[in-house]
KOLVEXFI-249073 format. One record per residue (C-alpha): residue in one letter; residue number from 1; x, y, z. Coordinates in steps of 0.05 Angstrom, whole numbers, plus 32768, in hexadecimal, padded with zeros to 4 digits. Each point is the difference from the previous one (the first is absolute). Example, Ala and Ser with C-alpha at 12.3 -4.5 7.8 and 13.67 -1.06 7.14 Angstrom:
<sites>
SITE, a, 1, 80F6, 7FA6, 809C
SITE, s, 2, 801B, 8045, 7FF3
</sites>
This chain:
<sites>
SITE, m, 1, 8C68, 7886, 84ED
SITE, f, 2, 800F, 8037, 8032
SITE, w, 3, 801C, 7FCD, 8031
SITE, n, 4, 802B, 7FDF, 7FCA
SITE, q, 5, 801E, 8043, 7FEB
SITE, s, 6, 8008, 8025, 8042
SITE, h, 7, 7FFF, 7FCE, 8038
SITE, s, 8, 8020, 7FC2, 7FE4
SITE, p, 9, 802D, 7FD8, 8030
SITE, a, 10, 803E, 8017, 7FD9
SITE, a, 11, 7FEB, 804A, 8006
SITE, l, 12, 7FF2, 7FF7, 804B
SITE, s, 13, 8043, 7FDE, 8008
SITE, r, 14, 8023, 803A, 7FDE
SITE, l, 15, 7FD9, 8031, 802A
SITE, w, 16, 8014, 7FDC, 8040
SITE, r, 17, 8049, 8001, 7FEB
SITE, s, 18, 7FFD, 804C, 7FFC
SITE, l, 19, 8024, 8020, 803A
SITE, a, 20, 7FD2, 803C, 7FFE
SITE, f, 21, 7FC3, 7FD4, 8005
SITE, r, 22, 801D, 7FD9, 803A
SITE, l, 23, 8012, 803F, 8026
SITE, a, 24, 7FBC, 801F, 7FF2
SITE, a, 25, 7FDC, 7FC0, 8016
SITE, a, 26, 802A, 7FFC, 803F
SITE, y, 27, 7FF3, 8049, 800F
SITE, a, 28, 7FB5, 7FF9, 7FF4
SITE, l, 29, 7FFA, 7FC1, 802A
SITE, a, 30, 8028, 801E, 8039
SITE, g, 31, 7FD5, 803F, 7FFE
SITE, l, 32, 7FC0, 7FD8, 7FFC
SITE, l, 33, 8014, 7FD5, 803C
SITE, l, 34, 8012, 803E, 8027
SITE, v, 35, 7FBE, 8023, 7FF1
SITE, f, 36, 7FD9, 7FBF, 800C
SITE, s, 37, 8021, 7FF6, 8043
SITE, a, 38, 7FF2, 8048, 8015
SITE, i, 39, 7FB7, 8000, 7FE9
SITE, a, 40, 7FF2, 7FBA, 801C
SITE, s, 41, 801E, 8015, 8043
SITE, l, 42, 7FD4, 803E, 8001
SITE, y, 43, 7FC4, 7FD6, 7FEE
SITE, l, 44, 800C, 7FCF, 8038
SITE, v, 45, 800A, 803A, 8031
SITE, l, 46, 7FBE, 801F, 7FE8
SITE, v, 47, 7FDA, 7FBE, 8008
SITE, n, 48, 801C, 7FF7, 8045
SITE, e, 49, 7FEF, 8047, 8015
SITE, l, 50, 7FB9, 7FFB, 7FE5
SITE, d, 51, 7FF5, 7FBE, 8025
SITE, k, 52, 801E, 801E, 803F
SITE, s, 53, 7FD2, 803D, 7FFC
SITE, t, 54, 7FC3, 7FD3, 7FF7
SITE, d, 55, 8015, 7FD4, 803A
SITE, l, 56, 800A, 803D, 802B
SITE, f, 57, 7FBA, 8018, 7FEF
SITE, l, 58, 7FE4, 7FBC, 8012
SITE, a, 59, 8027, 7FFE, 8040
SITE, d, 60, 7FE7, 8046, 8012
SITE, k, 61, 7FB8, 7FEA, 7FF5
SITE, v, 62, 800A, 7FC2, 8029
SITE, n, 63, 801E, 802A, 8038
SITE, v, 64, 7FC5, 8031, 7FFF
SITE, l, 65, 7FCC, 7FC8, 8002
SITE, s, 66, 8027, 7FDA, 8034
SITE, t, 67, 8000, 803D, 802D
SITE, m, 68, 7FB6, 800C, 7FF7
SITE, l, 69, 7FEE, 7FB6, 800E
SITE, r, 70, 802B, 7FFF, 803D
SITE, d, 71, 7FEE, 8043, 801E
SITE, r, 72, 7FBA, 800D, 7FE5
SITE, p, 73, 7FE1, 7FBD, 7FED
SITE, d, 74, 7FBA, 801D, 8007
SITE, d, 75, 800B, 803C, 7FD3
SITE, i, 76, 7FDB, 7FE2, 7FC5
SITE, d, 77, 7FF6, 8044, 7FE0
SITE, g, 78, 804B, 800D, 8000
SITE, l, 79, 800F, 7FBB, 7FE4
SITE, r, 80, 7FCA, 800A, 7FCA
SITE, e, 81, 801E, 8043, 7FED
SITE, e, 82, 8045, 7FE1, 7FFC
SITE, i, 83, 7FEA, 7FC2, 7FDA
SITE, e, 84, 7FC4, 8014, 7FD6
SITE, l, 85, 8006, 804B, 7FF3
SITE, e, 86, 8049, 8013, 7FFA
SITE, s, 87, 800F, 7FD6, 7FC3
SITE, a, 88, 7FC5, 801C, 7FDB
SITE, a, 89, 801F, 8046, 8005
SITE, r, 90, 803F, 7FE9, 7FDC
SITE, r, 91, 8004, 8005, 7FB4
SITE, y, 92, 8041, 7FDB, 7FF7
SITE, e, 93, 801D, 7FC5, 8025
SITE, q, 94, 7FBE, 7FED, 801E
SITE, f, 95, 8002, 7FCD, 8038
SITE, y, 96, 7FCE, 7FD0, 801C
SITE, i, 97, 7FFB, 7FE6, 8047
SITE, r, 98, 7FD7, 7FC6, 801D
SITE, l, 99, 7FF8, 7FF6, 804B
SITE, l, 100, 7FF0, 7FB8, 8016
SITE, d, 101, 7FEE, 7FE8, 8045
SITE, e, 102, 801E, 7FC3, 8021
SITE, a, 103, 7FCF, 7FD2, 7FDB
SITE, g, 104, 8015, 801E, 7FBE
SITE, r, 105, 7FC0, 8026, 7FF4
SITE, p, 106, 8004, 8044, 7FDF
SITE, v, 107, 7FF3, 803A, 802F
SITE, l, 108, 8013, 803B, 7FD5
SITE, t, 109, 8014, 8001, 7FB6
SITE, t, 110, 8014, 8038, 7FD1
SITE, p, 111, 7FC9, 8008, 7FCC
SITE, g, 112, 8011, 7FE0, 7FBD
SITE, m, 113, 8035, 7FD1, 801C
SITE, a, 114, 7FDB, 7FC2, 7FEB
SITE, d, 115, 7FF8, 801D, 7FBA
SITE, q, 116, 804B, 800D, 7FF9
SITE, l, 117, 801C, 7FC2, 8023
SITE, d, 118, 7FF1, 7FB6, 8006
SITE, l, 119, 7FFA, 8000, 804C
SITE, a, 120, 8005, 7FB5, 8005
SITE, q, 121, 8041, 8001, 7FD8
SITE, l, 122, 8018, 803A, 802B
SITE, t, 123, 7FF3, 7FD7, 803F
SITE, r, 124, 8027, 7FC4, 7FE4
SITE, k, 125, 803B, 802B, 7FEA
SITE, t, 126, 8006, 8029, 803F
SITE, r, 127, 7FF6, 7FC6, 8031
SITE, s, 128, 803C, 7FDD, 7FE0
SITE, s, 129, 802B, 803E, 800A
SITE, p, 130, 7FE5, 8028, 803B
SITE, h, 131, 801D, 8043, 8014
SITE, r, 132, 8023, 8008, 7FBD
SITE, g, 133, 7FEC, 8028, 7FC3
SITE, i, 134, 7FF6, 7FD4, 7FC2
SITE, p, 135, 7FEA, 8010, 7FB9
SITE, m, 136, 7FBB, 7FED, 7FE7
SITE, r, 137, 7FDA, 8009, 7FBF
SITE, g, 138, 7FB9, 801F, 8005
SITE, r, 139, 7FC1, 7FEA, 7FDC
SITE, s, 140, 800A, 8035, 7FC9
SITE, g, 141, 804A, 7FF0, 7FF9
SITE, r, 142, 8017, 8039, 802B
SITE, s, 143, 803D, 7FF5, 802D
SITE, f, 144, 7FF9, 8001, 804C
SITE, r, 145, 802D, 7FF5, 803B
SITE, v, 146, 7FDD, 7FDE, 803A
SITE, i, 147, 8010, 7FF0, 8048
SITE, s, 148, 7FDB, 7FDC, 8038
SITE, v, 149, 800E, 800D, 804A
SITE, s, 150, 7FE1, 7FE3, 803F
SITE, l, 151, 7FF7, 8036, 8036
SITE, p, 152, 7FE9, 7FFF, 8049
SITE, v, 153, 7FBE, 8022, 8010
SITE, g, 154, 8000, 8029, 8041
SITE, h, 155, 802E, 7FF5, 803A
SITE, l, 156, 7FE3, 7FBF, 8018
SITE, p, 157, 8013, 7FC1, 7FDA
SITE, p, 158, 7FF1, 7FD4, 7FDE
SITE, q, 159, 7FD4, 8025, 7FCD
SITE, h, 160, 8021, 800A, 7FBC
SITE, a, 161, 7FEC, 801D, 7FBE
SITE, t, 162, 801D, 7FF8, 7FBB
SITE, i, 163, 800C, 803A, 7FD1
SITE, d, 164, 8009, 7FF5, 7FB5
SITE, i, 165, 801C, 803D, 7FDA
SITE, a, 166, 8008, 8005, 7FB5
SITE, i, 167, 801D, 803D, 7FDC
SITE, d, 168, 7FFB, 800D, 7FB6
SITE, v, 169, 8046, 8003, 7FE2
SITE, s, 170, 7FEC, 8001, 7FB7
SITE, q, 171, 801A, 8048, 7FF9
SITE, k, 172, 8044, 7FEA, 8018
SITE, e, 173, 7FFD, 7FC4, 7FD0
SITE, a, 174, 7FF1, 8030, 7FC7
SITE, l, 175, 803B, 802B, 8016
SITE, l, 176, 802E, 7FC4, 7FFE
SITE, a, 177, 7FE3, 7FEC, 7FBC
SITE, r, 178, 800F, 8045, 7FE4
SITE, y, 179, 8045, 7FFC, 801F
SITE, r, 180, 800C, 7FBD, 7FDD
SITE, d, 181, 7FE9, 801E, 7FBD
SITE, w, 182, 8031, 8039, 8009
SITE, f, 183, 8034, 7FCD, 8016
SITE, y, 184, 7FFA, 7FD9, 7FBE
SITE, a, 185, 7FFE, 8040, 7FD7
SITE, i, 186, 803F, 801B, 8021
SITE, l, 187, 8024, 7FBE, 7FF6
SITE, l, 188, 7FEE, 7FFF, 7FB7
SITE, a, 189, 8015, 8049, 7FF6
SITE, t, 190, 803F, 7FF3, 8028
SITE, f, 191, 8013, 7FC5, 7FD6
SITE, a, 192, 7FF6, 8026, 7FC0
SITE, m, 193, 8024, 803E, 8019
SITE, f, 194, 803A, 7FD9, 801E
SITE, s, 195, 8008, 7FD7, 7FC1
SITE, w, 196, 8004, 803F, 7FD5
SITE, v, 197, 802D, 8025, 8031
SITE, g, 198, 802B, 7FC2, 8009
SITE, y, 199, 8008, 7FF7, 7FB6
SITE, q, 200, 8014, 8049, 7FF7
SITE, i, 201, 8033, 7FFB, 8039
SITE, a, 202, 801B, 7FBE, 7FE3
SITE, r, 203, 8007, 801E, 7FBB
SITE, r, 204, 8025, 803C, 801C
SITE, g, 205, 802A, 7FD3, 802A
SITE, i, 206, 8016, 7FD3, 7FC7
SITE, h, 207, 8009, 8038, 7FCE
SITE, p, 208, 804B, 8005, 8010
SITE, m, 209, 8005, 7FB5, 7FF4
SITE, e, 210, 7FDF, 8009, 7FBD
SITE, e, 211, 8033, 8036, 7FEF
SITE, m, 212, 8037, 7FD1, 8015
SITE, a, 213, 7FE3, 7FC9, 7FD4
SITE, t, 214, 7FFB, 8031, 7FC6
SITE, t, 215, 8049, 8012, 8008
SITE, a, 216, 8014, 7FB7, 8007
SITE, r, 217, 7FDB, 7FF0, 7FBE
SITE, h, 218, 802C, 8033, 7FDC
SITE, i, 219, 8040, 7FDE, 8019
SITE, t, 220, 8020, 7FD2, 7FCE
SITE, s, 221, 8046, 7FE4, 7FF5
SITE, t, 222, 800F, 803D, 7FD6
SITE, n, 223, 7FE0, 8032, 8030
SITE, l, 224, 801B, 7FEE, 8044
SITE, q, 225, 800F, 8048, 8012
SITE, e, 226, 7FB6, 800C, 8010
SITE, r, 227, 7FF4, 800B, 804B
SITE, i, 228, 7FC3, 8008, 802C
SITE, s, 229, 7FF9, 8044, 8021
SITE, t, 230, 7FF7, 7FFC, 804C
SITE, e, 231, 7FE8, 8048, 8008
SITE, g, 232, 7FBD, 8007, 8021
SITE, y, 233, 7FF7, 7FB6, 800F
SITE, p, 234, 7FEE, 7FE5, 8045
SITE, f, 235, 803A, 7FE6, 8028
SITE, e, 236, 7FF1, 7FB7, 7FF3
SITE, l, 237, 7FF8, 8009, 7FB5
SITE, a, 238, 803D, 802E, 7FFD
SITE, a, 239, 8028, 7FC8, 8021
SITE, l, 240, 7FE5, 7FCF, 7FCD
SITE, a, 241, 8010, 802F, 7FC6
SITE, g, 242, 8046, 800A, 801C
SITE, t, 243, 800A, 7FB5, 8004
SITE, f, 244, 7FE7, 7FF8, 7FB9
SITE, n, 245, 802F, 8036, 7FE8
SITE, k, 246, 803B, 7FDD, 8022
SITE, m, 247, 7FEB, 7FC0, 7FDE
SITE, l, 248, 8000, 8025, 7FBD
SITE, d, 249, 8045, 801B, 8010
SITE, r, 250, 8019, 7FB9, 800A
SITE, l, 251, 7FDD, 7FE9, 7FC1
SITE, e, 252, 801D, 8039, 7FD8
SITE, e, 253, 8045, 7FF1, 801B
SITE, s, 254, 7FF7, 7FB6, 7FF0
SITE, f, 255, 7FE8, 800E, 7FBA
SITE, t, 256, 803A, 802F, 7FF5
SITE, r, 257, 8030, 7FCC, 8018
SITE, i, 258, 7FDF, 7FCB, 7FD5
SITE, s, 259, 8003, 802D, 7FC3
SITE, r, 260, 8049, 800E, 800E
SITE, f, 261, 800C, 7FB7, 800E
SITE, s, 262, 7FDF, 7FEC, 7FBE
SITE, a, 263, 802A, 8032, 7FDA
SITE, d, 264, 803F, 7FE8, 8022
SITE, i, 265, 7FF2, 7FB7, 7FF6
SITE, a, 266, 7FEF, 800B, 7FB7
SITE, h, 267, 8042, 8025, 7FF7
SITE, d, 268, 8029, 7FCD, 8026
SITE, l, 269, 7FE1, 7FC6, 7FDA
SITE, r, 270, 8006, 8023, 7FBD
SITE, t, 271, 804A, 8010, 8008
SITE, p, 272, 801B, 7FB9, 8003
SITE, v, 273, 7FCE, 7FE8, 7FCC
SITE, n, 274, 8016, 8038, 7FD0
SITE, n, 275, 8048, 7FF0, 800E
SITE, i, 276, 7FF5, 7FB7, 7FEF
SITE, r, 277, 7FD9, 8012, 7FC2
SITE, g, 278, 8035, 8032, 7FEA
SITE, e, 279, 8039, 7FCF, 800A
SITE, a, 280, 7FDB, 7FCB, 7FD9
SITE, e, 281, 7FEE, 8030, 7FC7
SITE, v, 282, 8049, 8017, 7FFB
SITE, a, 283, 8019, 7FB8, 8001
SITE, l, 284, 7FD0, 7FEC, 7FC8
SITE, a, 285, 800E, 803D, 7FD5
SITE, r, 286, 803C, 7FDD, 7FDF
SITE, a, 287, 802B, 7FC3, 8008
SITE, r, 288, 802E, 8002, 803C
SITE, s, 289, 8038, 7FD7, 801E
SITE, a, 290, 7FF6, 7FCD, 8037
SITE, d, 291, 801F, 802F, 8033
SITE, e, 292, 7FD0, 8038, 7FEC
SITE, y, 293, 7FC4, 7FD2, 8006
SITE, r, 294, 801B, 7FE8, 8043
SITE, n, 295, 8004, 8048, 8019
SITE, v, 296, 7FB8, 800D, 7FE9
SITE, v, 297, 7FE8, 7FC1, 8024
SITE, e, 298, 8025, 8014, 803F
SITE, s, 299, 7FE2, 8046, 7FFD
SITE, c, 300, 7FBA, 7FE3, 7FF6
SITE, l, 301, 800C, 7FD0, 803A
SITE, e, 302, 8015, 8039, 802D
SITE, e, 303, 7FC1, 8027, 7FEF
SITE, s, 304, 7FD6, 7FC1, 8009
SITE, v, 305, 801E, 7FF6, 8045
SITE, r, 306, 7FF0, 8048, 8011
SITE, l, 307, 7FB9, 7FF8, 7FE7
SITE, s, 308, 7FF8, 7FBF, 8026
SITE, d, 309, 8019, 8021, 8041
SITE, l, 310, 7FD0, 8039, 7FF6
SITE, i, 311, 7FC5, 7FD1, 7FF5
SITE, g, 312, 8016, 7FD7, 803C
SITE, d, 313, 8002, 803E, 802C
SITE, l, 314, 7FBB, 8015, 7FE9
SITE, l, 315, 7FE3, 7FBB, 800D
SITE, f, 316, 801F, 8000, 8046
SITE, l, 317, 7FE1, 8044, 8010
SITE, a, 318, 7FBC, 7FE8, 7FE6
SITE, r, 319, 8004, 7FC2, 802C
SITE, a, 320, 8018, 8029, 803C
SITE, e, 321, 7FC2, 802D, 7FFB
SITE, s, 322, 7FD1, 7FC4, 7FFF
SITE, p, 323, 7FDB, 7FF6, 8043
SITE, v, 324, 800B, 7FB4, 7FFB
SITE, t, 325, 804C, 8005, 7FFC
SITE, d, 326, 801E, 7FD2, 8034
SITE, l, 327, 8044, 8005, 8021
SITE, r, 328, 802B, 7FC2, 800B
SITE, r, 329, 8017, 8013, 8045
SITE, e, 330, 803A, 7FDB, 8021
SITE, r, 331, 8033, 800C, 8036
SITE, v, 332, 8037, 8029, 7FE0
SITE, d, 333, 8043, 8015, 801C
SITE, v, 334, 8001, 8048, 7FE8
SITE, g, 335, 804B, 8006, 8009
SITE, a, 336, 800E, 7FC3, 7FD7
SITE, m, 337, 7FD0, 8017, 7FCA
SITE, l, 338, 8022, 8044, 7FFB
SITE, s, 339, 8044, 7FDE, 7FFC
SITE, g, 340, 7FE5, 7FD5, 7FC6
SITE, v, 341, 7FE9, 803E, 7FDB
SITE, r, 342, 8045, 8021, 800B
SITE, e, 343, 8023, 7FC3, 7FE3
SITE, y, 344, 7FD2, 8001, 7FC3
SITE, y, 345, 800F, 8049, 7FF0
SITE, e, 346, 8049, 7FFF, 8018
SITE, a, 347, 801C, 7FF7, 7FB9
SITE, s, 348, 7FD6, 803A, 7FE5
SITE, a, 349, 8016, 802C, 803A
SITE, a, 350, 8049, 7FEF, 7FF3
SITE, d, 351, 7FF9, 8010, 7FB6
SITE, g, 352, 7FE3, 8044, 8012
SITE, g, 353, 8034, 800E, 8035
SITE, v, 354, 7FCB, 8002, 8037
SITE, s, 355, 8008, 7FE3, 8046
SITE, l, 356, 7FC6, 7FD2, 8013
SITE, s, 357, 7FF9, 7FEC, 8049
SITE, v, 358, 7FCD, 7FE4, 8032
SITE, s, 359, 7FF3, 8015, 8048
SITE, v, 360, 7FD5, 7FD3, 802B
SITE, p, 361, 7FFA, 7FF1, 804B
SITE, a, 362, 802F, 7FCB, 801D
SITE, d, 363, 7FC5, 7FD3, 8013
SITE, p, 364, 7FD7, 7FE2, 7FC6
SITE, v, 365, 7FC2, 8029, 7FF0
SITE, m, 366, 7FC9, 7FCF, 7FEE
SITE, v, 367, 7FBF, 801A, 7FE1
SITE, e, 368, 7FC3, 7FDF, 7FDF
SITE, l, 369, 7FFE, 801A, 7FB8
SITE, d, 370, 8001, 7FEC, 7FB7
SITE, r, 371, 804A, 7FF5, 7FF1
SITE, s, 372, 7FFE, 8004, 7FB4
SITE, l, 373, 7FD6, 8040, 8000
SITE, l, 374, 802B, 8024, 8033
SITE, q, 375, 8040, 7FEA, 7FDB
SITE, r, 376, 7FE2, 801F, 7FC1
SITE, a, 377, 7FF0, 8041, 8024
SITE, v, 378, 8045, 8006, 801F
SITE, g, 379, 8020, 7FEC, 7FBE
SITE, n, 380, 7FDB, 8038, 7FDC
SITE, l, 381, 8018, 8032, 8034
SITE, v, 382, 8048, 7FE8, 7FFA
SITE, s, 383, 7FFD, 8002, 7FB4
SITE, n, 384, 7FE6, 8048, 8002
SITE, a, 385, 8034, 8014, 8032
SITE, l, 386, 8039, 7FE3, 7FD6
SITE, s, 387, 7FE5, 8021, 7FC1
SITE, h, 388, 8001, 8045, 8020
SITE, t, 389, 803F, 7FFC, 802A
SITE, p, 390, 8041, 8017, 7FDE
SITE, p, 391, 8042, 7FDB, 8007
SITE, g, 392, 801D, 8006, 8046
SITE, g, 393, 7FBB, 8003, 8020
SITE, a, 394, 7FE1, 7FCE, 8030
SITE, v, 395, 7FBE, 7FDA, 8007
SITE, l, 396, 7FEB, 7FE7, 8045
SITE, l, 397, 7FCB, 7FCB, 8011
SITE, e, 398, 7FE7, 8002, 8048
SITE, a, 399, 7FCD, 7FDA, 802A
SITE, k, 400, 7FE5, 8021, 803F
SITE, p, 401, 7FCC, 7FDF, 802D
SITE, d, 402, 7FCC, 802F, 801D
SITE, p, 403, 7FC4, 7FF7, 802E
SITE, s, 404, 7FD0, 7FF7, 7FC5
SITE, g, 405, 802A, 7FD2, 7FD5
SITE, i, 406, 803E, 8007, 7FD5
SITE, r, 407, 801E, 803B, 7FDB
SITE, i, 408, 802C, 7FF2, 7FC4
SITE, e, 409, 8028, 803B, 7FE4
SITE, v, 410, 8027, 8006, 7FBF
SITE, s, 411, 8029, 8040, 7FFE
SITE, d, 412, 8033, 801B, 7FCE
SITE, t, 413, 802E, 803B, 7FF6
SITE, g, 414, 7FE8, 800C, 7FB9
SITE, v, 415, 7FE6, 803C, 7FDB
SITE, g, 416, 7FC0, 8006, 8028
SITE, i, 417, 7FB9, 8013, 7FEA
SITE, p, 418, 7FE3, 8046, 7FFA
SITE, a, 419, 7FCE, 8011, 8038
SITE, e, 420, 7FC8, 800E, 7FCE
SITE, a, 421, 8007, 7FBA, 7FE3
SITE, l, 422, 7FFD, 7FDA, 8042
SITE, p, 423, 7FB4, 7FFD, 8006
SITE, r, 424, 7FFC, 7FDC, 7FBD
SITE, v, 425, 803A, 7FD0, 8002
SITE, f, 426, 7FD2, 7FC5, 8012
SITE, d, 427, 7FD2, 800F, 7FC4
SITE, r, 428, 8003, 7FD0, 7FC7
SITE, f, 429, 802D, 8013, 7FC5
SITE, f, 430, 8018, 803E, 8025
SITE, r, 431, 8048, 800F, 7FF1
SITE, v, 432, 8027, 8039, 801F
SITE, d, 433, 802F, 8002, 7FC3
SITE, s, 434, 7FDA, 7FE3, 7FC5
SITE, s, 435, 803A, 8001, 7FCF
SITE, r, 436, 8031, 7FDE, 802F
SITE, s, 437, 7FCC, 7FCD, 8017
SITE, q, 438, 7FEF, 7FED, 7FB9
SITE, g, 439, 8049, 7FF8, 7FF0
SITE, s, 440, 800A, 7FD2, 803B
SITE, g, 441, 7FC3, 7FD6, 7FEE
SITE, s, 442, 7FD7, 8017, 803D
SITE, t, 443, 7FB5, 7FF8, 7FF9
SITE, g, 444, 7FEE, 802E, 8039
SITE, l, 445, 7FDC, 7FC7, 8024
SITE, g, 446, 8035, 7FED, 8033
SITE, l, 447, 7FE9, 802C, 803A
SITE, a, 448, 7FB7, 7FF4, 7FF0
SITE, i, 449, 800D, 7FB5, 8009
SITE, v, 450, 8025, 800E, 8041
SITE, q, 451, 7FC4, 8027, 801A
SITE, s, 452, 7FD0, 7FC8, 7FEB
SITE, i, 453, 8029, 7FCB, 8023
SITE, a, 454, 8003, 8029, 8040
SITE, q, 455, 7FB4, 800B, 7FFE
SITE, l, 456, 7FF4, 7FB6, 7FF4
SITE, h, 457, 8023, 7FF3, 8042
SITE, g, 458, 7FD6, 8035, 8021
SITE, g, 459, 8039, 8032, 8002
SITE, k, 460, 8018, 803B, 7FD8
SITE, a, 461, 803C, 801D, 7FDD
SITE, e, 462, 801E, 8044, 800F
SITE, i, 463, 8036, 8028, 7FDC
SITE, s, 464, 802C, 803B, 8012
SITE, s, 465, 8035, 8020, 7FD6
SITE, q, 466, 802D, 803C, 7FF6
SITE, l, 467, 8020, 8015, 7FBF
SITE, g, 468, 8049, 7FEF, 7FFC
SITE, q, 469, 7FFF, 7FDB, 8044
SITE, g, 470, 7FD8, 7FC1, 7FF3
SITE, t, 471, 7FBE, 7FDC, 800A
SITE, l, 472, 7FE2, 7FD4, 8037
SITE, v, 473, 7FC5, 7FD1, 7FF4
SITE, a, 474, 7FE2, 7FDD, 803D
SITE, l, 475, 7FD0, 7FC5, 8001
SITE, h, 476, 7FD4, 7FF9, 803D
SITE, i, 477, 7FE7, 7FB9, 8007
SITE, p, 478, 7FD1, 7FF5, 803C
SITE, g, 479, 8000, 7FC0, 8028
SITE, p, 480, 8021, 7FE0, 803C
SITE, v, 481, 804C, 7FF8, 7FFE
SITE, l, 482, 800D, 7FB8, 8013
</sites>
């Protein structure tokens, strides 16, 4: 039951997905590996040093006995004292020595050596590895290090004797065992301590992120003014909070524009519908003549056309914003295209008393672009220019190749646009003069469509204007000029 409630796979999965748990686990494992490496290295150094000290003791004993056998081979009392009596005086790290003649018969042996060691096994082990200290287990389970060396006797060869030396290293083995016990205890304590410390550090580290998440949870479409404070945060999290705040700024701006757009579109759709409804209600209020009914129908048709144009513009903008919108690119003579636009609007310009002209290079300027879309963009600009240029003014269409593509400009000598309105002229439904735009049937979508067409081609639209002097709108269309 405890496993099902506390350690189910789902609970463990949720625990593993916790950033605090992962950081704490990584910190604990890193600390554990570091401590393990340090203690293991010290342990190996200690083992090596203990073995070295034992081997040095054995080598010292071999050297003493070698000197006595070479220089004083007849000093049996001295050999007996060195072999039989010295070890008995030691309480710890007792050693045992056996002196064998050339026939392998014992000459002198430390008392008790046969009780502690299997001498036959000692002979087999040492004969296979002479002159080198090797470990050996005694009869009572105690640990020994043994060595066997063949030494010359006297100064006249070829007499030789064999010395077997065994030293009790059980005290050193016990020291290493205690060290290992401490080793495991320290590792266990280290893991527990590092896990707790790592978790505390991780919790403190992600606390700012939790605050950011709490702030983010309070943000809704009606509460976009909420921001994350960057005071007191580490540099990395402060940068993240700043980025998040900038994203909220963009979202708030987008929601504001959407709200304004929704209000504008509702107003612009409602106006022609109300006009049509009003005309129809007035016409049906009493019997009317055929001419009166005709006037009502013409008025309704005019409003219907306006409504249809508005819906068409909105659909075009929606399609332009779709990531799957494709351009029908073709080789276009920009000069010929601008001349075609001029011819289309020439009658309107003449009616308004405005001069409409085109300025293009002498050589044809050929560019790969969508002819119909660019004609629509330039047509919108010309229509706007004619609407805001008084009689006697002029509208000029120009094409200027540049290193990055083509620049198409539409300039006029009209009334101009206030400086404070310029940043918003490409917004949907934005009108500098709402009353005049409504009277002229403008929907406020013309420049927004121009901007969308330029962006579809990978370019942009720019505008500059001065009150009373005129306006210039430039389209930058990137691409090679053919």
